[in-house]
DODO-280466 format. One record per residue (C-alpha): y, x, z; residue in one letter; residue number from 1. Coordinates in Angstrom, 3 decimals, always signed. Layout:
<atoms>
+----------+----------+----------+------+-----+
:        Y :        X :        Z : code : pos :
+----------+----------+----------+------+-----+
:        Y :        X :        Z :    a : NUM :
...
+----------+----------+----------+------+-----+
</atoms>
This chain:
<atoms>
+----------+----------+----------+------+-----+
:        Y :        X :        Z : code : pos :
+----------+----------+----------+------+-----+
:  -12.969 :  +44.833 :  +17.544 :    x :   1 :
:  -14.393 :  +44.225 :  +14.131 :    x :   2 :
:  -13.005 :  +41.136 :  +12.394 :    x :   3 :
:  -15.562 :  +38.816 :  +10.803 :    x :   4 :
:  -13.439 :  +35.622 :  +10.360 :    x :   5 :
:   -9.808 :  +36.265 :   +9.198 :    x :   6 :
:   -7.515 :  +33.933 :  +11.093 :    x :   7 :
:  -10.384 :  +32.826 :  +13.391 :    x :   8 :
:  -10.425 :  +32.348 :  +17.160 :    x :   9 :
:   -7.935 :  +34.307 :  +19.225 :    x :  10 :
:   -9.494 :  +37.344 :  +20.896 :    x :  11 :
:   -8.343 :  +38.848 :  +24.218 :    x :  12 :
:   -7.755 :  +42.072 :  +22.253 :    x :  13 :
:   -4.834 :  +40.261 :  +20.545 :    x :  14 :
:   -6.527 :  +39.846 :  +17.127 :    x :  15 :
:   -8.049 :  +36.747 :  +15.493 :    x :  16 :
:  -11.560 :  +36.334 :  +14.282 :    x :  17 :
:  -13.140 :  +39.337 :  +16.205 :    x :  18 :
:  -17.007 :  +39.461 :  +16.040 :    x :  19 :
:  -17.034 :  +38.982 :  +19.806 :    x :  20 :
:  -15.544 :  +35.556 :  +19.430 :    x :  21 :
:  -18.503 :  +34.391 :  +17.261 :    x :  22 :
:  -21.616 :  +36.240 :  +18.497 :    x :  23 :
:  -21.370 :  +36.472 :  +22.332 :    x :  24 :
:  -22.268 :  +34.482 :  +25.343 :    x :  25 :
:  -18.579 :  +33.585 :  +25.728 :    x :  26 :
:  -18.627 :  +32.185 :  +22.199 :    x :  27 :
:  -21.831 :  +30.126 :  +22.979 :    x :  28 :
:  -20.258 :  +28.568 :  +26.028 :    x :  29 :
:  -16.871 :  +27.970 :  +24.364 :    x :  30 :
:  -18.477 :  +26.161 :  +21.502 :    x :  31 :
:  -20.653 :  +24.003 :  +23.730 :    x :  32 :
:  -17.601 :  +23.069 :  +25.973 :    x :  33 :
:  -15.525 :  +22.190 :  +22.878 :    x :  34 :
:  -18.215 :  +19.833 :  +21.695 :    x :  35 :
:  -18.671 :  +18.379 :  +25.050 :    x :  36 :
:  -14.904 :  +17.923 :  +25.556 :    x :  37 :
:  -14.677 :  +16.134 :  +22.191 :    x :  38 :
:  -17.439 :  +13.770 :  +23.518 :    x :  39 :
:  -19.452 :  +14.523 :  +20.413 :    x :  40 :
:  -22.669 :  +12.421 :  +20.286 :    x :  41 :
:  -24.676 :  +15.741 :  +19.676 :    x :  42 :
:  -23.420 :  +16.946 :  +23.131 :    x :  43 :
:  -24.654 :  +14.065 :  +25.190 :    x :  44 :
:  -27.670 :  +16.002 :  +26.435 :    x :  45 :
:  -25.583 :  +18.786 :  +27.889 :    x :  46 :
:  -22.886 :  +16.418 :  +29.190 :    x :  47 :
:  -25.719 :  +14.560 :  +31.008 :    x :  48 :
:  -27.118 :  +17.735 :  +32.337 :    x :  49 :
:  -23.800 :  +18.714 :  +33.915 :    x :  50 :
:  -23.153 :  +15.162 :  +35.014 :    x :  51 :
:  -19.874 :  +15.077 :  +32.957 :    x :  52 :
:  -18.435 :  +18.278 :  +34.535 :    x :  53 :
:  -17.930 :  +20.312 :  +31.367 :    x :  54 :
:  -16.698 :  +23.311 :  +33.314 :    x :  55 :
:  -20.232 :  +23.774 :  +34.738 :    x :  56 :
:  -21.660 :  +24.532 :  +31.248 :    x :  57 :
:  -23.192 :  +28.041 :  +31.226 :    x :  58 :
:  -25.018 :  +30.309 :  +28.724 :    x :  59 :
:  -28.259 :  +30.253 :  +30.664 :    x :  60 :
:  -28.078 :  +26.445 :  +30.861 :    x :  61 :
:  -27.614 :  +26.228 :  +27.074 :    x :  62 :
:  -30.616 :  +28.542 :  +26.510 :    x :  63 :
:  -32.734 :  +26.405 :  +28.981 :    x :  64 :
:  -31.802 :  +23.174 :  +27.207 :    x :  65 :
:  -32.447 :  +24.736 :  +23.832 :    x :  66 :
:  -35.887 :  +25.831 :  +25.033 :    x :  67 :
:  -36.462 :  +22.171 :  +26.179 :    x :  68 :
:  -35.536 :  +21.086 :  +22.548 :    x :  69 :
:  -31.897 :  +20.069 :  +22.805 :    x :  70 :
:  -30.829 :  +20.094 :  +19.105 :    x :  71 :
:  -27.162 :  +20.935 :  +19.814 :    x :  72 :
:  -28.108 :  +23.880 :  +22.010 :    x :  73 :
:  -30.617 :  +25.140 :  +19.389 :    x :  74 :
:  -28.092 :  +24.918 :  +16.739 :    x :  75 :
:  -25.354 :  +26.690 :  +18.821 :    x :  76 :
:  -27.742 :  +29.567 :  +19.472 :    x :  77 :
:  -28.725 :  +29.662 :  +15.750 :    x :  78 :
:  -25.018 :  +29.825 :  +14.859 :    x :  79 :
:  -24.381 :  +32.690 :  +17.377 :    x :  80 :
:  -27.451 :  +34.438 :  +15.867 :    x :  81 :
:  -26.059 :  +34.035 :  +12.339 :    x :  82 :
:  -22.812 :  +35.653 :  +13.383 :    x :  83 :
:  -24.700 :  +38.353 :  +15.243 :    x :  84 :
:  -26.608 :  +39.171 :  +12.053 :    x :  85 :
:  -23.429 :  +39.292 :   +9.917 :    x :  86 :
:  -21.869 :  +41.740 :  +12.272 :    x :  87 :
:  -25.040 :  +43.812 :  +12.433 :    x :  88 :
:  -25.188 :  +43.894 :   +8.600 :    x :  89 :
:  -21.562 :  +45.273 :   +8.551 :    x :  90 :
:  -22.363 :  +47.980 :  +11.064 :    x :  91 :
:  -25.525 :  +48.849 :   +9.251 :    x :  92 :
:  -23.590 :  +49.329 :   +6.064 :    x :  93 :
:  -21.242 :  +51.714 :   +7.770 :    x :  94 :
:  -23.492 :  +53.482 :  +10.170 :    x :  95 :
:  -27.004 :  +53.159 :   +8.868 :    x :  96 :
:  -28.905 :  +53.208 :  +12.221 :    x :  97 :
:  -32.625 :  +52.722 :  +12.508 :    x :  98 :
:  -32.359 :  +50.051 :  +15.280 :    x :  99 :
:  -29.905 :  +47.567 :  +16.842 :    x : 100 :
:  -30.709 :  +46.620 :  +20.427 :    x : 101 :
:  -29.267 :  +43.322 :  +21.639 :    x : 102 :
:  -28.441 :  +43.123 :  +25.375 :    x : 103 :
:  -26.233 :  +41.109 :  +27.655 :    x : 104 :
:  -26.768 :  +37.626 :  +28.946 :    x : 105 :
:  -26.980 :  +36.049 :  +25.524 :    x : 106 :
:  -30.123 :  +38.216 :  +24.794 :    x : 107 :
:  -32.079 :  +35.979 :  +27.204 :    x : 108 :
:  -32.303 :  +33.477 :  +24.349 :    x : 109 :
:  -34.462 :  +36.010 :  +22.562 :    x : 110 :
:  -36.330 :  +34.261 :  +19.738 :    x : 111 :
:  -33.729 :  +31.427 :  +19.480 :    x : 112 :
:  -31.078 :  +34.082 :  +18.829 :    x : 113 :
:  -32.849 :  +37.147 :  +17.352 :    x : 114 :
:  -34.634 :  +35.200 :  +14.607 :    x : 115 :
:  -31.457 :  +33.757 :  +13.037 :    x : 116 :
:  -29.749 :  +37.229 :  +13.520 :    x : 117 :
:  -32.522 :  +38.919 :  +11.572 :    x : 118 :
:  -32.232 :  +36.277 :   +8.848 :    x : 119 :
:  -28.538 :  +36.648 :   +8.513 :    x : 120 :
:  -28.839 :  +40.427 :   +8.587 :    x : 121 :
:  -31.257 :  +40.412 :   +5.746 :    x : 122 :
:  -29.047 :  +38.095 :   +3.655 :    x : 123 :
:  -25.801 :  +40.148 :   +4.303 :    x : 124 :
:  -27.157 :  +43.682 :   +4.138 :    x : 125 :
:  -25.849 :  +45.698 :   +1.207 :    x : 126 :
:  -28.124 :  +48.220 :   -0.486 :    x : 127 :
:  -31.342 :  +46.419 :   +0.297 :    x : 128 :
:  -34.329 :  +48.315 :   -1.108 :    x : 129 :
:  -32.295 :  +51.597 :   -1.223 :    x : 130 :
:  -32.358 :  +52.300 :   +2.390 :    x : 131 :
:  -34.669 :  +51.723 :   +5.343 :    x : 132 :
:  -33.987 :  +48.433 :   +7.071 :    x : 133 :
:  -32.823 :  +48.638 :  +10.680 :    x : 134 :
:  -34.872 :  +46.846 :  +13.253 :    x : 135 :
:  -33.199 :  +44.273 :  +15.572 :    x : 136 :
:  -34.727 :  +44.139 :  +18.997 :    x : 137 :
:  -33.960 :  +42.622 :  +22.433 :    x : 138 :
:  -32.990 :  +45.090 :  +25.156 :    x : 139 :
:  -35.764 :  +45.289 :  +27.798 :    x : 140 :
:  -33.058 :  +45.426 :  +30.486 :    x : 141 :
:  -31.443 :  +42.061 :  +29.185 :    x : 142 :
:  -28.158 :  +41.374 :  +30.882 :    x : 143 :
:  -28.144 :  +44.767 :  +32.646 :    x : 144 :
:  -28.423 :  +46.710 :  +29.371 :    x : 145 :
:  -24.670 :  +47.225 :  +28.894 :    x : 146 :
:  -24.222 :  +48.478 :  +32.458 :    x : 147 :
:  -27.155 :  +50.850 :  +32.265 :    x : 148 :
:  -26.093 :  +52.079 :  +28.836 :    x : 149 :
:  -22.588 :  +52.723 :  +30.090 :    x : 150 :
:  -23.887 :  +54.641 :  +33.076 :    x : 151 :
:  -26.198 :  +56.716 :  +30.962 :    x : 152 :
:  -23.363 :  +57.503 :  +28.529 :    x : 153 :
:  -21.068 :  +58.548 :  +31.329 :    x : 154 :
:  -23.924 :  +60.844 :  +32.642 :    x : 155 :
:  -24.406 :  +62.349 :  +29.218 :    x : 156 :
:  -20.693 :  +62.902 :  +28.704 :    x : 157 :
:  -20.422 :  +64.455 :  +32.212 :    x : 158 :
:  -23.350 :  +66.855 :  +31.483 :    x : 159 :
:  -21.730 :  +67.919 :  +28.130 :    x : 160 :
:  -18.338 :  +68.284 :  +29.761 :    x : 161 :
:  -19.874 :  +70.427 :  +32.546 :    x : 162 :
:  -21.697 :  +72.644 :  +30.060 :    x : 163 :
:  -18.679 :  +72.944 :  +27.743 :    x : 164 :
:  -16.307 :  +73.746 :  +30.659 :    x : 165 :
:  -18.719 :  +75.745 :  +32.883 :    x : 166 :
:  -16.566 :  +78.856 :  +33.138 :    x : 167 :
:  -13.481 :  +76.670 :  +33.953 :    x : 168 :
:  -15.500 :  +74.671 :  +36.584 :    x : 169 :
:  -16.973 :  +77.859 :  +38.054 :    x : 170 :
:  -13.553 :  +79.395 :  +38.215 :    x : 171 :
:  -12.214 :  +76.267 :  +39.914 :    x : 172 :
:  -15.166 :  +76.225 :  +42.369 :    x : 173 :
:  -14.487 :  +79.931 :  +43.304 :    x : 174 :
:  -10.860 :  +79.161 :  +43.782 :    x : 175 :
:  -11.773 :  +76.114 :  +46.094 :    x : 176 :
:  -14.085 :  +78.470 :  +48.128 :    x : 177 :
:  -11.349 :  +81.011 :  +48.293 :    x : 178 :
:   -8.876 :  +78.347 :  +49.617 :    x : 179 :
:  -11.406 :  +77.138 :  +52.085 :    x : 180 :
:  -11.983 :  +80.719 :  +53.354 :    x : 181 :
:   -8.240 :  +81.206 :  +53.759 :    x : 182 :
:   -7.892 :  +77.846 :  +55.613 :    x : 183 :
:  -10.837 :  +78.825 :  +57.933 :    x : 184 :
:   -9.311 :  +82.238 :  +58.566 :    x : 185 :
:   -5.824 :  +80.653 :  +59.276 :    x : 186 :
:   -7.248 :  +77.949 :  +61.601 :    x : 187 :
:   -9.327 :  +80.647 :  +63.599 :    x : 188 :
:   -6.180 :  +82.864 :  +64.043 :    x : 189 :
+----------+----------+----------+------+-----+
</atoms>
Protein backbone atom coordinates (compact mmCIF):
# COMPACT_ATOMS: atom_id res chain seq x y z
CA UNK A 1 0.00 0.00 0.00
CA UNK A 2 1.11 3.52 -0.78
CA UNK A 3 1.26 5.85 2.21
CA UNK A 4 -0.30 9.29 1.71
CA UNK A 5 -0.73 10.41 5.34
CA UNK A 6 2.19 9.53 7.63
CA UNK A 7 0.78 8.38 10.97
CA UNK A 8 -2.78 8.39 9.57
CA UNK A 9 -5.56 5.84 9.94
CA UNK A 10 -4.50 2.27 10.70
CA UNK A 11 -4.75 0.04 7.62
CA UNK A 12 -5.45 -3.73 7.67
CA UNK A 13 -2.02 -4.18 6.03
CA UNK A 14 -0.46 -3.02 9.33
CA UNK A 15 0.72 0.41 8.18
CA UNK A 16 -0.78 3.79 8.90
CA UNK A 17 -1.99 6.36 6.41
CA UNK A 18 -2.33 4.09 3.37
CA UNK A 19 -4.08 5.56 0.33
CA UNK A 20 -6.88 2.98 0.67
CA UNK A 21 -7.77 4.50 4.06
CA UNK A 22 -8.54 7.85 2.43
CA UNK A 23 -9.82 7.17 -1.08
CA UNK A 24 -12.08 4.11 -0.90
CA UNK A 25 -15.68 3.23 -0.23
CA UNK A 26 -14.62 1.94 3.19
CA UNK A 27 -13.07 5.33 3.96
CA UNK A 28 -16.26 7.08 2.86
CA UNK A 29 -18.44 4.96 5.16
CA UNK A 30 -15.97 5.20 8.07
CA UNK A 31 -15.91 9.00 7.89
CA UNK A 32 -19.72 9.23 7.68
CA UNK A 33 -20.13 6.88 10.65
CA UNK A 34 -17.59 8.85 12.70
CA UNK A 35 -19.45 12.11 12.06
CA UNK A 36 -22.80 10.47 12.84
CA UNK A 37 -21.46 8.83 16.02
CA UNK A 38 -20.17 12.20 17.20
CA UNK A 39 -23.72 13.51 16.69
CA UNK A 40 -22.31 16.27 14.49
CA UNK A 41 -24.98 18.72 13.29
CA UNK A 42 -23.77 18.23 9.70
CA UNK A 43 -24.65 14.52 10.01
CA UNK A 44 -28.31 14.98 11.01
CA UNK A 45 -29.51 14.23 7.47
CA UNK A 46 -27.85 10.82 7.33
CA UNK A 47 -28.71 10.04 10.98
CA UNK A 48 -32.36 10.74 10.17
CA UNK A 49 -32.11 8.63 7.00
CA UNK A 50 -30.92 5.57 8.99
CA UNK A 51 -33.32 6.35 11.86
CA UNK A 52 -30.41 6.63 14.28
CA UNK A 53 -28.92 3.22 13.41
CA UNK A 54 -25.43 4.36 12.40
CA UNK A 55 -24.37 0.80 11.52
CA UNK A 56 -26.80 0.96 8.56
CA UNK A 57 -24.80 3.71 6.79
CA UNK A 58 -23.52 2.49 3.41
CA UNK A 59 -21.58 3.93 0.51
CA UNK A 60 -24.51 3.78 -1.93
CA UNK A 61 -26.67 5.56 0.65
CA UNK A 62 -24.09 8.35 1.01
CA UNK A 63 -23.96 8.72 -2.78
CA UNK A 64 -27.76 8.81 -2.99
CA UNK A 65 -27.99 11.48 -0.26
CA UNK A 66 -25.24 13.51 -1.96
CA UNK A 67 -27.21 13.43 -5.22
CA UNK A 68 -30.22 14.67 -3.25
CA UNK A 69 -28.13 17.60 -2.00
CA UNK A 70 -27.00 16.51 1.48
CA UNK A 71 -24.06 18.85 2.17
CA UNK A 72 -22.14 16.45 4.43
CA UNK A 73 -22.37 13.59 1.92
CA UNK A 74 -21.27 15.88 -0.93
CA UNK A 75 -18.30 17.04 1.14
CA UNK A 76 -17.34 13.47 2.09
CA UNK A 77 -17.31 12.44 -1.58
CA UNK A 78 -15.27 15.52 -2.45
CA UNK A 79 -12.75 14.61 0.27
CA UNK A 80 -12.50 11.04 -1.02
CA UNK A 81 -12.06 12.45 -4.53
CA UNK A 82 -9.29 14.78 -3.34
CA UNK A 83 -7.36 11.87 -1.81
CA UNK A 84 -7.99 9.81 -4.92
CA UNK A 85 -6.45 12.58 -7.03
CA UNK A 86 -3.41 12.87 -4.74
CA UNK A 87 -2.73 9.14 -4.99
CA UNK A 88 -3.25 9.14 -8.76
CA UNK A 89 -0.77 12.02 -9.11
CA UNK A 90 1.81 10.01 -7.14
CA UNK A 91 1.25 7.00 -9.39
CA UNK A 92 1.40 9.16 -12.52
CA UNK A 93 4.75 10.56 -11.43
CA UNK A 94 6.14 7.04 -11.02
CA UNK A 95 4.43 5.16 -13.86
CA UNK A 96 3.39 7.81 -16.42
CA UNK A 97 0.28 5.99 -17.72
CA UNK A 98 -2.09 7.52 -20.24
CA UNK A 99 -5.26 6.72 -18.28
CA UNK A 100 -6.48 5.84 -14.79
CA UNK A 101 -9.75 3.91 -14.58
CA UNK A 102 -11.73 4.20 -11.35
CA UNK A 103 -13.83 1.15 -10.47
CA UNK A 104 -15.38 -0.40 -7.41
CA UNK A 105 -18.46 0.68 -5.51
CA UNK A 106 -17.25 4.22 -4.90
CA UNK A 107 -17.12 4.80 -8.66
CA UNK A 108 -20.94 4.95 -8.65
CA UNK A 109 -20.54 8.49 -7.26
CA UNK A 110 -19.06 9.36 -10.68
CA UNK A 111 -19.13 13.17 -11.09
CA UNK A 112 -19.26 13.78 -7.32
CA UNK A 113 -15.98 11.89 -6.99
CA UNK A 114 -14.18 12.06 -10.34
CA UNK A 115 -14.36 15.88 -10.62
CA UNK A 116 -12.57 16.48 -7.29
CA UNK A 117 -10.11 13.69 -8.15
CA UNK A 118 -9.24 15.39 -11.45
CA UNK A 119 -8.79 18.75 -9.71
CA UNK A 120 -6.49 17.31 -7.02
CA UNK A 121 -4.59 15.34 -9.67
CA UNK A 122 -3.90 18.51 -11.66
CA UNK A 123 -2.77 20.39 -8.54
CA UNK A 124 -0.47 17.58 -7.33
CA UNK A 125 0.97 16.31 -10.61
CA UNK A 126 4.67 17.01 -11.03
CA UNK A 127 6.12 17.89 -14.42
CA UNK A 128 2.93 19.45 -15.77
CA UNK A 129 3.50 20.72 -19.26
CA UNK A 130 6.40 18.34 -19.85
CA UNK A 131 4.41 15.16 -20.24
CA UNK A 132 0.98 14.22 -21.52
CA UNK A 133 -1.64 14.40 -18.78
CA UNK A 134 -3.30 11.10 -17.93
CA UNK A 135 -7.06 10.82 -18.26
CA UNK A 136 -9.15 9.82 -15.24
CA UNK A 137 -12.25 7.87 -16.20
CA UNK A 138 -14.93 5.80 -14.49
CA UNK A 139 -14.92 2.08 -15.23
CA UNK A 140 -17.90 1.10 -17.34
CA UNK A 141 -18.24 -2.05 -15.24
CA UNK A 142 -18.52 0.01 -12.03
CA UNK A 143 -18.36 -2.21 -8.93
CA UNK A 144 -17.56 -5.30 -11.01
CA UNK A 145 -14.45 -3.74 -12.61
CA UNK A 146 -11.99 -5.17 -10.08
CA UNK A 147 -13.36 -8.70 -10.36
CA UNK A 148 -13.42 -8.65 -14.16
CA UNK A 149 -9.94 -7.10 -14.27
CA UNK A 150 -8.55 -9.75 -11.92
CA UNK A 151 -10.10 -12.55 -13.99
CA UNK A 152 -8.72 -11.06 -17.20
CA UNK A 153 -5.27 -10.73 -15.65
CA UNK A 154 -5.41 -14.37 -14.49
CA UNK A 155 -6.36 -15.42 -18.02
CA UNK A 156 -3.48 -13.42 -19.48
CA UNK A 157 -0.97 -14.84 -17.00
CA UNK A 158 -2.23 -18.38 -17.64
CA UNK A 159 -1.88 -17.90 -21.40
CA UNK A 160 1.67 -16.54 -21.03
CA UNK A 161 2.58 -19.30 -18.61
CA UNK A 162 1.24 -21.91 -21.01
CA UNK A 163 3.21 -20.45 -23.92
CA UNK A 164 6.40 -20.13 -21.89
CA UNK A 165 6.08 -23.62 -20.51
CA UNK A 166 4.54 -25.37 -23.52
CA UNK A 167 7.20 -28.09 -23.73
CA UNK A 168 6.98 -28.84 -20.05
CA UNK A 169 3.18 -28.92 -20.23
CA UNK A 170 3.23 -31.15 -23.34
CA UNK A 171 5.71 -33.49 -21.65
CA UNK A 172 3.48 -33.62 -18.56
CA UNK A 173 0.40 -34.29 -20.71
CA UNK A 174 2.21 -37.11 -22.54
CA UNK A 175 3.23 -38.58 -19.20
CA UNK A 176 -0.38 -38.36 -17.95
CA UNK A 177 -1.58 -40.15 -21.11
CA UNK A 178 1.13 -42.80 -20.60
CA UNK A 179 0.01 -43.36 -17.00
CA UNK A 180 -3.61 -43.57 -18.09
CA UNK A 181 -2.67 -46.17 -20.75
CA UNK A 182 -0.81 -48.22 -18.12
CA UNK A 183 -3.75 -48.00 -15.70
CA UNK A 184 -6.16 -49.09 -18.43
CA UNK A 185 -3.88 -52.00 -19.41
CA UNK A 186 -3.51 -53.05 -15.76
CA UNK A 187 -7.26 -52.80 -15.13
CA UNK A 188 -8.10 -54.87 -18.25
CA UNK A 189 -5.57 -57.59 -17.32
